[in-house]
C-alpha positions as a Markdown table, in Angstrom:
| # | Residue | x | y | z |
|---|---|---|---|---|
| 1 | Met | -2.1 | -25.6 | 13.1 |
| 2 | Leu | -0.5 | -22.1 | 13.3 |
| 3 | Asn | -3.0 | -19.3 | 12.7 |
| 4 | Gln | -2.1 | -16.5 | 10.3 |
| 5 | His | -0.8 | -14.2 | 13.0 |
| 6 | Lys | 1.7 | -16.8 | 14.1 |
| 7 | Ile | 2.7 | -17.5 | 10.5 |
| 8 | Leu | 3.4 | -13.8 | 10.0 |
| 9 | Arg | 5.7 | -13.8 | 13.0 |
| 10 | Val | 7.5 | -16.9 | 11.9 |
| 11 | Leu | 8.0 | -15.4 | 8.4 |
| 12 | Gln | 9.4 | -12.2 | 10.0 |
| 13 | Phe | 11.7 | -14.4 | 12.2 |
| 14 | Ile | 13.0 | -16.3 | 9.2 |
| 15 | Ser | 13.7 | -13.1 | 7.3 |
| 16 | Phe | 15.7 | -11.7 | 10.2 |
| 17 | Leu | 17.8 | -14.8 | 10.4 |
| 18 | Glu | 18.5 | -14.6 | 6.6 |
| 19 | Gln | 19.8 | -11.1 | 6.9 |
| 20 | Glu | 23.4 | -10.2 | 7.9 |
| 21 | Pro | 24.7 | -9.8 | 10.5 |
| 22 | Ser | 23.9 | -12.8 | 12.6 |
| 23 | Lys | 21.8 | -12.1 | 15.7 |
| 24 | Thr | 21.7 | -13.2 | 19.3 |
| 25 | Val | 18.5 | -14.4 | 21.0 |
| 26 | Val | 18.3 | -11.0 | 22.8 |
| 27 | Gln | 18.5 | -9.1 | 19.5 |
| 28 | Leu | 15.9 | -11.4 | 17.9 |
| 29 | Ala | 13.6 | -10.9 | 20.8 |
| 30 | Ser | 14.0 | -7.1 | 20.6 |
| 31 | Leu | 13.3 | -7.1 | 16.8 |
| 32 | Leu | 10.1 | -9.1 | 17.3 |
| 33 | Asp | 9.1 | -7.4 | 20.5 |
| 34 | Thr | 8.8 | -10.7 | 22.3 |
| 35 | Thr | 10.5 | -12.9 | 25.0 |
| 36 | Asp | 13.7 | -14.9 | 24.8 |
| 37 | Arg | 11.5 | -18.0 | 25.5 |
| 38 | Thr | 9.5 | -17.4 | 22.4 |
| 39 | Val | 12.6 | -16.9 | 20.3 |
| 40 | Tyr | 13.9 | -20.3 | 21.4 |
| 41 | Arg | 10.6 | -21.8 | 20.4 |
| 42 | Tyr | 10.8 | -20.2 | 17.0 |
| 43 | Leu | 14.4 | -21.5 | 16.6 |
| 44 | Asp | 13.2 | -25.0 | 17.2 |
| 45 | Leu | 10.3 | -24.6 | 14.7 |
| 46 | Val | 12.7 | -23.3 | 12.0 |
| 47 | Lys | 15.0 | -26.3 | 12.5 |
| 48 | Glu | 12.0 | -28.7 | 12.3 |
| 49 | Cys | 10.9 | -27.1 | 9.1 |
| 50 | Gly | 14.2 | -28.0 | 7.4 |
| 51 | Phe | 16.0 | -24.7 | 7.4 |
| 52 | Asp | 19.8 | -24.9 | 7.9 |
| 53 | Leu | 20.0 | -23.0 | 11.1 |
| 54 | Gln | 23.5 | -22.3 | 12.4 |
| 55 | Arg | 25.1 | -20.6 | 15.4 |
| 56 | Asp | 28.5 | -18.9 | 15.5 |
| 57 | Lys | 31.1 | -18.8 | 18.2 |
| 58 | Ile | 29.5 | -15.9 | 20.1 |
| 59 | Asn | 26.0 | -17.5 | 20.0 |
| 60 | Arg | 24.6 | -15.5 | 17.1 |
| 61 | Phe | 22.1 | -17.4 | 15.0 |
| 62 | Phe | 21.7 | -17.3 | 11.2 |
| 63 | Ile | 20.1 | -19.3 | 8.4 |
| 64 | Val | 22.5 | -20.6 | 5.7 |
| 65 | Asn | 20.8 | -19.6 | 2.5 |
| 66 | Asp | 23.2 | -20.8 | -0.3 |
| 67 | Arg | 21.2 | -20.5 | -3.5 |
| 68 | Ser | 24.3 | -20.8 | -5.7 |
| 69 | Asn | 24.8 | -24.5 | -5.6 |
| 70 | Gly | 22.7 | -27.6 | -6.0 |
| 71 | Leu | 19.3 | -28.2 | -7.7 |
| 72 | Arg | 17.5 | -25.2 | -8.9 |
| 73 | Phe | 13.8 | -24.8 | -9.7 |
| 74 | Thr | 12.3 | -22.1 | -12.0 |
| 75 | Pro | 9.4 | -20.1 | -10.5 |
| 76 | Glu | 7.0 | -22.2 | -12.6 |
| 77 | Glu | 8.5 | -25.5 | -11.4 |
| 78 | Ala | 8.5 | -24.4 | -7.8 |
| 79 | Asp | 4.9 | -23.3 | -8.0 |
| 80 | Tyr | 3.9 | -26.6 | -9.6 |
| 81 | Leu | 5.7 | -28.6 | -6.8 |
| 82 | Lys | 4.2 | -26.3 | -4.1 |
| 83 | Gln | 0.7 | -27.0 | -5.4 |
| 84 | Leu | 1.3 | -30.7 | -5.5 |
| 85 | Val | 2.4 | -30.6 | -1.8 |
| 86 | Leu | -0.4 | -28.4 | -0.8 |
| 87 | Thr | -3.0 | -30.7 | -2.2 |
| 88 | Asn | -2.0 | -33.3 | 0.4 |
| 89 | Gly | -4.4 | -32.4 | 3.1 |
| 90 | Lys | -2.4 | -34.2 | 5.9 |
| 91 | Lys | -0.8 | -32.0 | 8.4 |
| 92 | Ser | 2.8 | -33.0 | 9.0 |
| 93 | Lys | 6.3 | -31.5 | 9.7 |
| 94 | Leu | 7.5 | -33.4 | 6.6 |
| 95 | Lys | 5.1 | -31.4 | 4.4 |
| 96 | Asp | 6.3 | -28.1 | 6.0 |
| 97 | Ala | 9.9 | -29.1 | 5.4 |
| 98 | Val | 9.3 | -29.9 | 1.8 |
| 99 | Leu | 7.6 | -26.6 | 1.2 |
| 100 | Ser | 10.5 | -24.7 | 2.8 |
| 101 | Lys | 13.1 | -26.5 | 0.7 |
| 102 | Ile | 11.1 | -25.8 | -2.5 |
| 103 | Tyr | 11.3 | -22.1 | -1.7 |
| 104 | Leu | 15.0 | -22.3 | -0.8 |
| 105 | Ser | 15.8 | -24.2 | -4.1 |
| 106 | Ser | 14.0 | -22.0 | -6.5 |
| 107 | Asp | 14.0 | -18.5 | -8.0 |
| 108 | Ala | 10.6 | -17.9 | -6.4 |
| 109 | Ala | 11.5 | -15.3 | -3.8 |
| 110 | Ile | 10.0 | -15.5 | -0.3 |
| 111 | Val | 8.6 | -12.1 | 0.3 |
| 112 | Ala | 9.0 | -12.2 | 4.1 |
| 113 | Gly | 11.1 | -9.1 | 3.7 |
| 114 | His | 8.0 | -7.3 | 2.6 |
| 115 | Leu | 6.7 | -7.9 | 6.1 |
| 116 | Ile | 9.6 | -6.3 | 7.8 |
| 117 | Asn | 8.3 | -2.9 | 6.6 |
| 118 | Val | 7.0 | -1.6 | 9.9 |
| 119 | Lys | 3.7 | -0.2 | 8.5 |
| 120 | Asn | 3.0 | -3.3 | 6.4 |
| 121 | Gly | 3.8 | -5.6 | 9.3 |
| 122 | Lys | 1.3 | -3.9 | 11.6 |
| 123 | Ile | -1.3 | -3.9 | 8.9 |
| 124 | Val | -1.0 | -7.6 | 8.2 |
| 125 | Glu | -0.9 | -8.3 | 12.0 |
| 126 | Arg | -4.2 | -6.4 | 12.5 |
| 127 | Leu | -5.8 | -8.0 | 9.5 |
| 128 | Ser | -4.8 | -11.4 | 10.8 |
| 129 | Leu | -6.5 | -10.6 | 14.1 |
| 130 | Ala | -9.6 | -9.5 | 12.4 |
| 131 | Ile | -9.7 | -12.7 | 10.3 |
| 132 | Ala | -9.2 | -14.8 | 13.4 |
| 133 | Asn | -12.0 | -13.0 | 15.3 |
| 134 | Lys | -14.3 | -12.6 | 12.2 |
| 135 | Glu | -14.5 | -8.9 | 12.5 |
| 136 | Gln | -15.0 | -6.1 | 10.0 |
| 137 | Val | -12.2 | -3.5 | 9.6 |
| 138 | Ile | -11.7 | -0.1 | 8.0 |
| 139 | Leu | -8.9 | 0.2 | 5.5 |
| 140 | Lys | -7.9 | 3.8 | 6.1 |
| 141 | Lys | -7.0 | 6.0 | 3.0 |
| 142 | Tyr | -6.9 | 3.1 | 0.6 |
| 143 | Gln | -5.3 | 4.1 | -2.7 |
| 144 | Ser | -7.3 | 2.5 | -5.6 |
| 145 | Ile | -5.6 | 2.3 | -8.9 |
| 146 | Asn | -8.8 | 1.3 | -10.6 |
| 147 | Ser | -10.9 | 4.3 | -9.5 |
| 148 | Glu | -8.0 | 6.6 | -8.9 |
| 149 | Thr | -9.4 | 7.6 | -5.5 |
| 150 | Ile | -8.2 | 7.6 | -1.9 |
| 151 | Ser | -10.9 | 6.6 | 0.6 |
| 152 | Asp | -11.8 | 4.6 | 3.7 |
| 153 | Arg | -13.1 | 1.1 | 2.9 |
| 154 | Val | -15.2 | -1.0 | 5.3 |
| 155 | Val | -14.4 | -4.7 | 4.6 |
| 156 | Glu | -14.6 | -8.2 | 6.0 |
| 157 | Pro | -11.2 | -9.7 | 5.5 |
| 158 | Phe | -11.0 | -13.5 | 5.1 |
| 159 | Gly | -7.6 | -14.4 | 3.8 |
| 160 | Phe | -4.3 | -13.4 | 2.2 |
| 161 | Thr | -2.6 | -14.3 | -1.0 |
| 162 | Asp | 0.3 | -16.7 | -0.3 |
| 163 | Asn | 2.9 | -13.9 | -0.3 |
| 164 | Tyr | 1.0 | -11.6 | 2.1 |
| 165 | Cys | 1.1 | -8.7 | -0.4 |
| 166 | Thr | -2.7 | -8.7 | -0.8 |
| 167 | Val | -5.6 | -9.3 | 1.5 |
| 168 | Met | -8.9 | -10.9 | 0.2 |
| 169 | Ala | -12.0 | -9.3 | 1.6 |
| 170 | Phe | -15.7 | -8.8 | 1.1 |
| 171 | Glu | -16.9 | -5.2 | 0.7 |
| 172 | Pro | -20.4 | -4.8 | 2.1 |
| 173 | Ala | -20.9 | -1.4 | 0.3 |
| 174 | Ser | -20.6 | -3.0 | -3.1 |
| 175 | Leu | -21.6 | -6.6 | -2.1 |
| 176 | Arg | -18.5 | -7.8 | -3.9 |
| 177 | Asn | -15.4 | -9.9 | -3.1 |
| 178 | Lys | -12.2 | -7.8 | -3.8 |
| 179 | Thr | -8.5 | -7.8 | -3.2 |
| 180 | Tyr | -6.6 | -5.0 | -1.6 |
| 181 | Asn | -2.8 | -4.3 | -1.9 |
| 182 | Ile | -1.2 | -4.1 | 1.5 |
| 183 | Asp | 1.2 | -1.3 | 0.3 |
| 184 | Arg | -1.8 | 0.9 | -0.5 |
| 185 | Ile | -3.4 | 0.7 | 2.9 |
| 186 | Ala | -2.5 | 3.6 | 5.3 |
| 187 | Ala | -3.7 | 1.9 | 8.5 |
| 188 | Ile | -6.3 | -0.5 | 9.9 |
| 189 | Glu | -9.1 | 0.4 | 12.2 |
| 190 | Phe | -11.5 | -1.9 | 14.0 |
| 191 | Asn | -15.2 | -0.8 | 13.9 |
| 192 | Asn | -16.4 | -3.3 | 16.5 |
| 193 | Gln | -18.7 | -5.0 | 14.0 |
| 194 | Asn | -18.8 | -8.8 | 13.4 |
| 195 | Cys | -18.7 | -10.2 | 9.9 |
| 196 | Ile | -22.1 | -11.0 | 8.5 |
| 197 | Phe | -21.4 | -12.0 | 4.9 |
| 198 | Glu | -19.4 | -15.1 | 5.4 |
| 199 | Ser | -21.6 | -17.2 | 3.1 |
| 200 | Asp | -20.7 | -14.8 | 0.2 |
| 201 | Tyr | -16.9 | -15.1 | 0.5 |
| 202 | Glu | -15.1 | -16.1 | -2.6 |
| 203 | Gln | -11.3 | -16.2 | -3.1 |
| 204 | Gln | -10.1 | -13.6 | -5.6 |
| 205 | Ile | -6.5 | -14.2 | -6.6 |
| 206 | Pro | -5.2 | -11.0 | -8.1 |
| 207 | Asp | -3.0 | -10.9 | -11.2 |
| 208 | Ala | 0.5 | -9.4 | -11.3 |
| 209 | Phe | -1.0 | -5.9 | -11.4 |
| 210 | Gly | -3.2 | -6.4 | -8.4 |
| 211 | Phe | -6.6 | -6.8 | -10.2 |
| 212 | Ser | -9.0 | -9.6 | -9.4 |
| 213 | Phe | -10.6 | -11.9 | -12.0 |
| 214 | Ser | -13.8 | -10.5 | -13.4 |
| 215 | Gly | -14.6 | -13.2 | -15.9 |
| 216 | Val | -12.2 | -12.4 | -18.7 |
| 217 | Lys | -8.4 | -12.9 | -19.1 |
| 218 | His | -6.4 | -10.5 | -21.3 |
| 219 | Pro | -3.1 | -11.6 | -22.9 |
| 220 | Val | -0.4 | -8.9 | -22.7 |
| 221 | His | 2.9 | -8.8 | -24.6 |
| 222 | Leu | 5.3 | -6.0 | -23.9 |
| 223 | Glu | 8.9 | -5.3 | -25.2 |
| 224 | Leu | 10.5 | -2.7 | -23.0 |
| 225 | Pro | 13.9 | -0.9 | -22.8 |
| 226 | Leu | 15.8 | -1.0 | -19.5 |
| 227 | Lys | 14.3 | 2.3 | -18.2 |
| 228 | Gln | 10.7 | 1.3 | -18.8 |
| 229 | Tyr | 11.3 | -2.2 | -17.5 |
| 230 | Leu | 12.7 | -0.8 | -14.2 |
| 231 | Leu | 9.8 | 1.6 | -13.9 |
| 232 | Leu | 7.2 | -1.1 | -14.5 |
| 233 | Lys | 8.9 | -3.5 | -12.1 |
| 234 | Asn | 9.1 | -0.8 | -9.5 |
| 235 | Asp | 5.4 | 0.1 | -9.7 |
| 236 | Tyr | 4.3 | -3.6 | -10.0 |
| 237 | Pro | 6.9 | -5.9 | -8.3 |
| 238 | Met | 4.8 | -9.0 | -9.0 |
| 239 | Thr | 5.5 | -8.7 | -12.7 |
| 240 | Ala | 9.2 | -9.2 | -12.2 |
| 241 | Pro | 9.2 | -13.1 | -12.4 |
| 242 | His | 7.4 | -12.9 | -15.7 |
| 243 | Phe | 10.0 | -10.8 | -17.6 |
| 244 | Lys | 12.6 | -12.4 | -19.9 |
| 245 | Phe | 15.5 | -10.5 | -21.4 |
| 246 | Asn | 15.8 | -10.8 | -25.2 |
| 247 | Asn | 19.5 | -10.5 | -26.0 |
| 248 | Lys | 19.0 | -10.0 | -29.8 |
| 249 | Lys | 16.6 | -7.1 | -29.3 |
| 250 | Asp | 18.2 | -5.8 | -26.1 |
| 251 | Leu | 14.7 | -5.5 | -24.7 |
| 252 | Tyr | 12.8 | -7.0 | -21.7 |
| 253 | Glu | 9.8 | -9.0 | -22.8 |
| 254 | Leu | 6.7 | -9.5 | -20.7 |
| 255 | Asn | 4.2 | -12.2 | -21.7 |
| 256 | Ile | 1.4 | -12.5 | -19.2 |
| 257 | Glu | -2.4 | -12.8 | -18.8 |
| 258 | Val | -4.1 | -10.1 | -16.8 |
| 259 | Asn | -7.6 | -9.6 | -15.3 |
| 260 | Asp | -7.8 | -5.9 | -16.3 |
| 261 | Leu | -5.9 | -3.9 | -19.0 |
| 262 | Thr | -6.3 | -0.6 | -17.1 |
| 263 | Pro | -2.9 | -0.5 | -15.3 |
| 264 | Val | -1.1 | -1.7 | -18.5 |
| 265 | Glu | -2.7 | 1.0 | -20.6 |
| 266 | Arg | -2.1 | 3.7 | -17.9 |
| 267 | Phe | 1.6 | 2.7 | -17.7 |
| 268 | Leu | 2.1 | 2.8 | -21.5 |
| 269 | Arg | 0.5 | 6.3 | -21.7 |
| 270 | Gly | 2.8 | 7.5 | -18.9 |
| 271 | Val | 6.0 | 6.5 | -20.8 |
| 272 | Glu | 5.0 | 7.8 | -24.2 |
């Protein structure tokens, strides 16, 4: 089974193949800072997972990503199908191929492009190593929306959300499981300490605003004009799939449950 570090590399590889222009093996190796041999191994893996990998006349590779034709899934349908596939504990290339096709046939965007950001890519890579080695790390200059502070956080990372936008970790200082937005981490430092709280780990899946579940869900309904909609989507990209445009009102409607009302209230105060 691929570890998280290798999964990150493959996601980056897929994203490069989906972007124009097409790329040669040498160019792909340079982008990933790896060898030609590794690139050929990744190309074989991508084909085995069901992606439509093509090569042009001058040996440049690309993935055909035609989302305009054929069967389409909504984000909700794709997520439901994904969960059904994931509940099958058997490891198989068929399972991987089905998952890849669910993503390719839906409006649920693969956020591998998020990992192309050089800073974010390095952060996820270092966090993956820490998770594999069961080591504590220091999240340098973490920007907390909740406390409105910038500080260093010592944590024990143990997993990512499935889009690699958030890392799940246990914070020894507060003895709590928390989630941390990758975009708000300046850098990762190792403190040469092994993890010691593994028995206390609990997955904390954040809401669209990045807050973990604390026991209560809060329903939110917003009707926003274009400018406010763009501002909110820019500040909180994970809210985008939950918006629907109301033609009659000429407004963008958001109906969602959140774990904390703080970011919603702060946004509304800021646009008054």
